[in-house]
C-alpha positions as CSV (number, residue, x, y, z in Angstrom):
1,X,0.0,0.0,0.0
2,X,1.2,3.5,-0.7
3,X,2.6,4.8,2.5
4,X,1.1,8.3,1.9
5,X,-2.4,7.0,1.4
6,X,-3.7,7.2,5.0
7,X,-2.6,10.9,5.2
8,X,-4.0,11.5,1.7
9,X,-7.4,10.1,2.7
10,X,-7.4,12.0,6.0
11,X,-6.7,15.3,4.1
12,X,-10.2,15.0,2.5
13,X,-11.9,16.0,5.7
14,X,-11.8,19.5,7.1
15,X,-14.8,19.1,9.4
16,X,-13.2,17.2,12.2
17,X,-16.3,17.8,14.4
18,X,-18.4,15.8,11.9
19,X,-15.9,13.0,12.1
20,X,-15.9,13.1,15.8
21,X,-19.7,12.7,15.9
22,X,-19.5,9.5,13.9
23,X,-20.4,6.6,16.2
24,X,-20.0,2.9,15.7
25,X,-23.7,2.6,15.0
26,X,-24.1,5.7,12.9
27,X,-25.8,4.9,9.6
28,X,-24.5,6.8,6.6
29,X,-27.0,7.5,3.8
30,X,-26.5,5.6,0.6
31,X,-28.1,5.6,-2.8
32,X,-27.7,1.9,-3.9
33,X,-30.4,-0.6,-3.3
34,X,-28.1,-3.4,-2.1
35,X,-28.6,-5.0,1.3
36,X,-26.6,-7.6,3.2
37,X,-28.8,-10.4,2.0
38,X,-29.4,-9.0,-1.5
39,X,-26.1,-7.8,-2.8
40,X,-26.6,-8.9,-6.4
41,X,-29.6,-8.8,-8.7
42,X,-29.7,-12.6,-9.2
43,X,-30.3,-12.9,-5.4
44,X,-33.3,-10.6,-5.9
45,X,-34.6,-12.9,-8.6
46,X,-34.2,-16.0,-6.5
47,X,-35.8,-14.4,-3.4
48,X,-38.8,-13.3,-5.4
49,X,-39.1,-16.7,-7.0
50,X,-39.2,-18.4,-3.7
51,X,-41.7,-16.0,-2.2
52,X,-43.9,-16.4,-5.2
53,X,-43.9,-20.2,-4.6
54,X,-44.7,-19.8,-0.9
55,X,-41.1,-20.7,0.3
56,X,-39.7,-18.7,3.2
57,X,-36.1,-19.0,4.6
58,X,-34.9,-18.4,8.1
59,X,-33.6,-14.9,7.5
60,X,-34.6,-11.8,9.5
61,X,-34.9,-9.6,6.5
62,X,-36.2,-12.2,4.1
63,X,-39.4,-10.3,3.3
64,X,-38.6,-6.8,4.6
65,X,-35.7,-6.3,2.2
66,X,-37.7,-6.7,-1.1
67,X,-40.7,-5.1,0.6
68,X,-38.7,-2.0,1.3
69,X,-38.5,-1.3,-2.5
70,X,-42.1,-2.3,-3.2
71,X,-41.6,-5.8,-4.6
72,X,-43.3,-7.6,-1.8
73,X,-46.6,-6.7,-0.1
74,X,-45.8,-7.0,3.6
75,X,-49.4,-6.4,4.6
76,X,-50.6,-9.6,2.9
77,X,-50.7,-13.0,4.7
78,X,-49.1,-15.0,3.3
79,X,-46.7,-12.5,1.8
80,X,-47.3,-11.8,-1.9
81,X,-45.4,-10.2,-4.7
82,X,-46.7,-6.8,-5.7
83,X,-47.4,-6.0,-9.4
84,X,-43.9,-4.4,-9.5
85,X,-42.4,-7.6,-8.0
86,X,-44.1,-9.8,-10.5
87,X,-42.9,-7.5,-13.3
88,X,-39.3,-7.8,-12.2
89,X,-39.6,-11.5,-11.6
90,X,-40.7,-11.9,-15.3
91,X,-37.1,-11.1,-16.3
92,X,-35.6,-13.9,-14.1
93,X,-35.0,-16.3,-17.0
94,X,-33.5,-13.7,-19.3
95,X,-31.5,-11.6,-16.9
96,X,-30.6,-13.8,-14.0
97,X,-26.9,-13.5,-14.9
98,X,-27.0,-10.1,-16.5
99,X,-26.3,-7.7,-13.7
100,X,-26.3,-4.5,-15.7
101,X,-29.6,-5.1,-17.6
102,X,-31.3,-6.5,-14.4
103,X,-30.4,-3.3,-12.5
104,X,-31.8,-1.2,-15.4
105,X,-35.1,-3.1,-15.5
106,X,-35.4,-3.0,-11.7
107,X,-35.0,0.8,-11.6
108,X,-37.2,1.2,-14.7
109,X,-40.0,-0.6,-12.8
110,X,-39.5,1.1,-9.5
111,X,-39.1,4.7,-10.7
112,X,-40.7,4.8,-14.1
113,X,-43.1,1.9,-14.2
114,X,-46.2,3.8,-13.0
115,X,-46.8,1.4,-10.0
116,X,-48.6,2.7,-6.9
117,X,-46.1,2.1,-4.1
118,X,-47.0,2.3,-0.5
119,X,-46.1,5.7,1.1
120,X,-43.2,4.1,3.0
121,X,-41.8,2.7,-0.2
122,X,-42.2,5.9,-2.0
123,X,-40.3,7.7,0.7
124,X,-37.6,5.1,0.7
125,X,-37.1,5.3,-3.1
126,X,-37.2,9.0,-3.1
127,X,-34.5,9.1,-0.4
128,X,-32.3,6.8,-2.4
129,X,-32.6,9.0,-5.5
130,X,-32.1,12.1,-3.4
131,X,-28.9,10.7,-2.0
132,X,-27.7,9.9,-5.6
133,X,-28.3,13.5,-6.5
134,X,-26.6,14.7,-3.4
135,X,-23.5,12.7,-4.4
136,X,-23.5,13.7,-8.1
137,X,-24.1,17.4,-7.3
138,X,-20.7,17.4,-5.7
139,X,-18.9,16.0,-8.8
140,X,-17.5,18.2,-11.5
141,X,-16.0,17.6,-15.0
142,X,-12.6,16.8,-13.4
143,X,-10.1,14.8,-15.4
144,X,-10.1,11.9,-12.9
145,X,-13.9,11.4,-12.9
146,X,-13.5,8.5,-15.5
147,X,-11.8,6.5,-12.8
148,X,-15.1,6.3,-10.9
149,X,-16.6,4.5,-13.9
150,X,-13.7,2.1,-14.5
151,X,-13.1,1.5,-10.7
152,X,-16.6,1.6,-9.1
153,X,-15.1,1.0,-5.7
154,X,-14.4,4.7,-5.7
155,X,-18.1,5.3,-6.0
156,X,-18.5,3.5,-2.7
157,X,-16.0,6.0,-1.2
158,X,-17.9,9.0,-2.7
159,X,-21.2,7.6,-1.6
160,X,-20.2,7.4,2.0
161,X,-18.2,10.6,2.3
162,X,-20.8,12.7,0.6
163,X,-22.1,14.1,4.0
164,X,-18.7,15.6,4.8
165,X,-18.5,19.1,3.3
166,X,-15.8,19.4,0.5
167,X,-14.7,15.8,0.8
168,X,-15.9,14.7,-2.7
169,X,-14.3,17.7,-4.5
170,X,-11.0,17.0,-2.7
171,X,-11.3,13.3,-3.7
172,X,-11.7,14.3,-7.3
173,X,-8.7,16.6,-7.1
174,X,-6.4,13.8,-5.9
175,X,-3.7,12.7,-8.4
176,X,-4.7,9.7,-10.4
177,X,-2.0,7.5,-8.8
178,X,-3.6,8.0,-5.3
179,X,-7.1,7.2,-6.6
180,X,-5.7,4.0,-8.3
181,X,-3.9,3.0,-5.1
182,X,-7.2,3.6,-3.2
183,X,-9.1,1.5,-5.6
184,X,-6.7,-1.4,-5.1
185,X,-7.4,-1.6,-1.4
186,X,-9.6,-4.5,-0.4
187,X,-12.1,-4.6,2.5
188,X,-9.4,-5.3,5.1
189,X,-7.0,-2.7,3.5
190,X,-9.6,0.1,3.6
191,X,-11.0,-0.9,7.0
192,X,-7.6,-0.4,8.5
193,X,-6.4,2.5,6.4
194,X,-6.6,5.1,9.2
195,X,-6.5,2.9,12.3
196,X,-3.1,3.9,13.5
197,X,-1.9,6.6,15.8
198,X,-2.5,10.2,14.7
199,X,-6.0,9.5,13.3
200,X,-9.2,10.3,15.0
201,X,-11.6,7.6,16.2
202,X,-14.3,9.0,13.9
203,X,-12.0,8.7,10.8
204,X,-11.1,5.1,11.7
205,X,-14.8,4.3,12.0
206,X,-15.5,5.8,8.6
207,X,-12.8,3.7,7.1
208,X,-14.2,0.6,8.6
209,X,-17.7,1.5,7.3
210,X,-16.3,2.0,3.8
211,X,-14.3,-1.2,4.0
212,X,-17.4,-3.2,4.9
213,X,-18.9,-2.2,1.5
214,X,-15.8,-1.8,-0.6
215,X,-15.8,-5.1,-2.5
216,X,-19.5,-6.0,-1.9
217,X,-21.5,-5.4,-5.0
218,X,-19.5,-2.3,-5.9
219,X,-20.6,-2.8,-9.5
220,X,-24.2,-2.1,-8.5
221,X,-23.3,1.5,-7.6
222,X,-22.1,1.9,-11.2
223,X,-25.2,0.2,-12.6
224,X,-27.4,2.3,-10.5
225,X,-25.9,5.6,-11.7
226,X,-25.8,4.6,-15.4
227,X,-29.3,3.1,-15.4
228,X,-30.8,6.1,-13.8
229,X,-29.0,8.4,-16.3
230,X,-30.3,6.3,-19.2
231,X,-33.8,6.3,-17.9
232,X,-33.7,10.1,-17.4
233,X,-32.4,10.6,-20.9
234,X,-35.3,8.4,-22.3
235,X,-37.8,10.7,-20.7
236,X,-36.6,13.5,-23.1
237,X,-36.5,11.5,-26.3
238,X,-39.6,11.9,-28.5
239,X,-41.0,8.9,-30.3
240,X,-40.1,8.4,-34.0
241,X,-37.5,11.2,-33.9
242,X,-33.8,11.4,-33.3
243,X,-32.4,14.2,-31.1
244,X,-29.0,15.3,-30.0
245,X,-27.9,13.4,-27.0
246,X,-27.5,15.5,-23.8
247,X,-26.7,14.0,-20.5
248,X,-29.0,15.8,-18.0
249,X,-27.9,17.2,-14.6
250,X,-26.7,16.0,-12.2
251,X,-25.6,12.9,-14.2
252,X,-23.6,15.1,-16.5
253,X,-21.3,15.8,-13.6
254,X,-20.0,12.2,-13.9
255,X,-21.1,10.8,-17.2
256,X,-20.3,12.3,-20.6
257,X,-22.1,11.7,-23.9
258,X,-19.2,9.4,-24.9
259,X,-19.8,7.4,-21.7
260,X,-23.4,6.9,-22.6
261,X,-22.5,6.0,-26.2
262,X,-20.0,3.4,-25.0
263,X,-22.1,1.9,-22.2
264,X,-25.8,2.1,-23.1
265,X,-26.0,-1.2,-25.1
266,X,-24.8,-3.1,-22.0
267,X,-28.0,-2.0,-20.2
268,X,-30.9,-1.8,-22.6
269,X,-32.2,-1.7,-26.2
270,X,-34.7,1.0,-25.2
271,X,-32.5,3.5,-27.0
272,X,-30.1,3.8,-29.9
273,X,-27.1,6.1,-29.7
274,X,-24.8,7.0,-32.6
275,X,-22.3,9.6,-33.8
276,X,-23.4,11.5,-36.9
277,X,-20.1,13.1,-37.6
278,X,-20.9,16.2,-35.6
279,X,-22.9,15.2,-32.5
280,X,-24.1,12.1,-30.6
281,X,-27.7,11.3,-31.5
282,X,-30.3,9.3,-29.5
283,X,-33.5,7.7,-30.6
284,X,-36.0,5.2,-29.1
285,X,-37.5,4.3,-32.5
286,X,-36.1,0.8,-32.7
287,X,-37.1,-0.1,-29.2
288,X,-40.1,-2.3,-28.2
289,X,-41.2,-2.1,-24.5
290,X,-40.6,-5.4,-22.7
291,X,-43.6,-7.7,-23.1
292,X,-45.3,-5.5,-25.6
293,X,-46.4,-7.0,-29.0
294,X,-44.2,-6.1,-32.0
295,X,-45.5,-3.0,-33.8
296,X,-46.3,-3.3,-37.5
297,X,-43.5,-2.3,-39.7
298,X,-43.6,1.3,-41.0
299,X,-44.5,1.7,-44.7
300,X,-41.6,0.7,-47.0
301,X,-40.3,3.5,-49.2
302,X,-38.4,2.6,-52.4
303,X,-35.3,4.4,-53.3
304,X,-32.7,4.0,-56.1
305,X,-29.0,4.0,-56.6
306,X,-27.8,7.3,-58.0
307,X,-24.7,7.1,-60.2
308,X,-22.3,10.0,-59.4
309,X,-21.8,11.3,-62.9
310,X,-21.1,15.0,-62.2
311,X,-17.5,16.1,-62.6
312,X,-16.2,17.7,-59.3
313,X,-16.0,21.4,-60.2
314,X,-15.2,23.0,-56.9
315,X,-16.9,26.0,-55.2
316,X,-15.3,28.7,-57.3
317,X,-12.3,29.3,-59.7
318,X,-8.9,30.8,-59.3
319,X,-5.5,30.8,-61.1
320,X,-3.3,27.8,-60.4
321,X,-0.9,29.9,-58.4
322,X,-3.5,31.9,-56.4
323,X,-2.6,32.4,-52.8
324,X,-5.9,31.1,-51.6
325,X,-4.8,27.6,-52.7
326,X,-2.1,27.6,-49.9
327,X,-4.4,28.8,-47.1
328,X,-5.3,26.2,-44.5
329,X,-8.9,24.9,-44.6
330,X,-10.4,24.7,-41.1
331,X,-11.0,21.1,-40.1
332,X,-14.7,20.5,-39.5
333,X,-16.8,17.5,-38.7
334,X,-19.4,17.1,-41.3
335,X,-22.6,15.2,-40.6
336,X,-22.9,11.8,-42.4
337,X,-26.0,9.7,-42.8
338,X,-24.3,6.3,-43.0
339,X,-23.8,4.8,-39.6
340,X,-20.8,2.5,-39.1
341,X,-21.5,1.3,-35.6
342,X,-21.5,-2.5,-35.0
343,X,-23.8,-2.3,-32.0
344,X,-26.4,-0.2,-33.7
345,X,-26.0,-2.1,-36.9
346,X,-26.8,-5.4,-35.1
347,X,-29.8,-3.8,-33.5
348,X,-31.1,-2.7,-36.8
349,X,-30.7,-6.2,-38.1
350,X,-32.6,-7.5,-35.1
351,X,-35.5,-5.2,-35.8
352,X,-35.5,-5.9,-39.5
353,X,-35.6,-9.6,-38.7
354,X,-38.4,-9.3,-36.1
355,X,-40.7,-6.9,-37.9
356,X,-40.2,-7.6,-41.6
357,X,-38.1,-10.6,-42.7
358,X,-39.1,-13.3,-40.3
359,X,-42.9,-12.7,-40.7
360,X,-42.4,-12.9,-44.5
361,X,-40.2,-16.0,-44.7
362,X,-40.5,-17.9,-41.4
363,X,-38.1,-20.8,-40.9
364,X,-36.7,-20.4,-44.5
365,X,-34.9,-17.2,-43.4
366,X,-31.3,-17.7,-42.4
367,X,-29.5,-14.9,-40.6
368,X,-25.7,-14.6,-40.9
369,X,-25.2,-10.9,-40.2
370,X,-23.1,-10.5,-37.0
371,X,-22.9,-14.4,-36.9
372,X,-20.2,-16.9,-37.6
373,X,-22.0,-17.9,-40.7
374,X,-21.0,-14.6,-42.2
375,X,-17.6,-16.0,-43.0
376,X,-18.6,-19.5,-44.1
377,X,-18.8,-20.1,-47.8
378,X,-22.1,-21.2,-49.5
379,X,-22.1,-24.1,-52.0
380,X,-21.2,-21.6,-54.8
381,X,-17.8,-21.0,-53.1
382,X,-18.2,-17.4,-51.8
383,X,-19.4,-16.2,-48.4
384,X,-23.1,-15.0,-48.2
385,X,-22.2,-11.4,-48.7
386,X,-25.5,-10.4,-47.1
387,X,-27.0,-10.3,-43.6
388,X,-29.9,-12.7,-44.5
389,X,-30.8,-15.2,-47.1
390,X,-33.8,-17.4,-47.8
391,X,-33.6,-21.1,-48.7
392,X,-35.9,-23.3,-50.6
393,X,-37.0,-26.9,-49.9
394,X,-33.6,-28.2,-51.0
395,X,-31.7,-25.7,-48.8
396,X,-30.6,-23.6,-51.8
397,X,-30.4,-19.8,-51.3
398,X,-33.0,-18.1,-53.4
399,X,-33.0,-14.6,-52.1
400,X,-30.5,-12.3,-50.2
401,X,-31.1,-9.3,-48.0
402,X,-28.5,-6.8,-46.8
403,X,-29.5,-4.4,-44.0
404,X,-27.8,-1.0,-43.5
405,X,-28.4,1.6,-40.8
406,X,-29.0,5.2,-41.9
407,X,-30.3,8.4,-40.4
408,X,-32.2,11.3,-42.0
409,X,-33.6,11.6,-45.5
410,X,-32.3,10.4,-48.9
411,X,-29.9,10.6,-50.6
412,X,-27.8,8.3,-48.5
413,X,-24.2,7.3,-48.9
414,X,-24.0,3.5,-48.2
415,X,-20.7,1.6,-48.0
416,X,-20.6,-2.0,-49.3
417,X,-18.0,-4.5,-48.4
418,X,-16.3,-6.5,-51.2
419,X,-18.2,-9.6,-50.2
420,X,-21.5,-7.7,-50.4
421,X,-20.7,-6.2,-53.8
422,X,-19.6,-9.5,-55.3
423,X,-22.7,-11.3,-54.0
424,X,-25.0,-8.6,-55.4
425,X,-23.3,-8.8,-58.8
426,X,-23.5,-12.6,-58.8
427,X,-27.2,-12.4,-57.9
428,X,-27.7,-10.0,-60.8
429,X,-26.1,-12.5,-63.2
430,X,-28.1,-15.4,-61.9
431,X,-31.4,-13.5,-61.7
432,X,-31.5,-14.0,-57.9
433,X,-33.2,-11.3,-55.8
434,X,-30.8,-9.2,-53.7
435,X,-32.6,-6.7,-51.4
436,X,-30.9,-3.7,-49.8
437,X,-33.0,-2.6,-46.8
438,X,-32.1,0.7,-45.1
439,X,-33.3,1.2,-41.5
440,X,-33.6,4.8,-40.3
441,X,-32.5,4.5,-36.7
442,X,-33.9,8.0,-36.0
443,X,-37.5,7.5,-37.1
444,X,-37.9,3.7,-37.4
445,X,-38.6,4.2,-41.1
446,X,-37.7,1.7,-43.9
447,X,-36.2,2.1,-47.4
448,X,-35.5,-0.6,-50.0
449,X,-33.5,-0.5,-53.2
450,X,-35.1,-2.7,-55.8
451,X,-32.9,-4.7,-58.1
452,X,-29.8,-3.5,-56.3
453,X,-27.6,-6.3,-57.8
454,X,-28.5,-5.2,-61.4
455,X,-27.9,-1.5,-60.4
456,X,-24.5,-2.2,-58.9
457,X,-23.5,-4.4,-61.9
458,X,-24.3,-1.6,-64.3
459,X,-22.2,1.0,-62.4
460,X,-19.0,2.2,-64.1
461,X,-15.9,3.1,-62.1
462,X,-16.5,6.8,-62.7
463,X,-20.0,6.5,-61.3
464,X,-19.0,5.3,-57.8
465,X,-18.5,7.6,-54.8
466,X,-15.3,6.1,-53.8
467,X,-13.3,2.9,-54.1
468,X,-10.5,1.2,-52.1
469,X,-7.5,-0.7,-53.5
470,X,-5.0,-2.9,-51.7
471,X,-1.3,-2.6,-52.5
472,X,1.0,-5.3,-51.4
473,X,4.8,-5.8,-51.6
């Protein structure tokens, strides 16, 4: 352990009177929903499953812990699950081992599900959210804040020192090496961090309190923060329209738009986030509420490939030696409507399969996009070169479909891989249908290019937007 770390941690506290008032039984406010008996979400699932089957264990908080958040009706005899409890239990099979998504669904049900909780439950949930805000309000866009996302043990520290004025800002201002050393402490290491001579009894008690939670479900603190931020963002996203992503306060004190972009897919498919070349955009158009029937697909619009036949002519004219030719052009991000994002592309394929292709073709539809089959050759010797294909009774491919993610209105710039191009051209030669389906992730709209294979085969080199060559030694 870094020999300076005890003094570094002690330097966070200027209010020694507050530390002196800390007694061994003092309860510090927290924002997470963990308890001693329910540290992880799979334990919540198992507890609710047993209660629903009428099984009780010899545990003092067996019913009171899930009842405190409104999942169990403690006034009923025998104890029964509330509607909120049954809603969460319905995810047991799908999310038992998925901690991030389970936490998101739990918080969605508790805070945004529209359930009528008992007054005591309402007060308990409000106090937890209030404590979360009290912690995040003390954060700031400091360079070290990313460590609290990659090392969530530090969130335990922030959670439990939030009541000491100035402690969280001083924690954020520590050099990164001190924070990393602190994150490396285990329960025993933190519990005894300031137990030697020269440290007040209150500080030693605080370290023991932090140590008792330091490695116990620390990931759930992170899941709580991120899930609540995502749910808050969703409240601002209109249906069937993409908007610029903004992380609302106080979550923006800890999470950036890049953090939401990188992490959202681990928690939910309720939203899609992508970068359009200028800003991060967010939409809920590809989402289907859990348990809700699939909506009918939006009307399909047909678009065509546009050969690029115009000669690039510039924005003006000037002599070959004009001084303006030597002036720097300011670098700017320009908005693009093709989306090269593997997470979002896979989600678009999911939606295309669920809402259009599977209802049309049933078991004859084979999906290979984002699957191992994408790199396995078909009987004709080349890889599928499309995200889906349809087989006949003899298992021969008779139709191919490629799905691309776009945003906005036509015209679109769509990039094709070599395998996609070759498959489309071969389909054109054989008279096999090759569909290009474009999914607008902002509005949930659909576009299709008819006879895309024939159109691609007819293109000349000078009519393409760009091409890529490989040069080898």
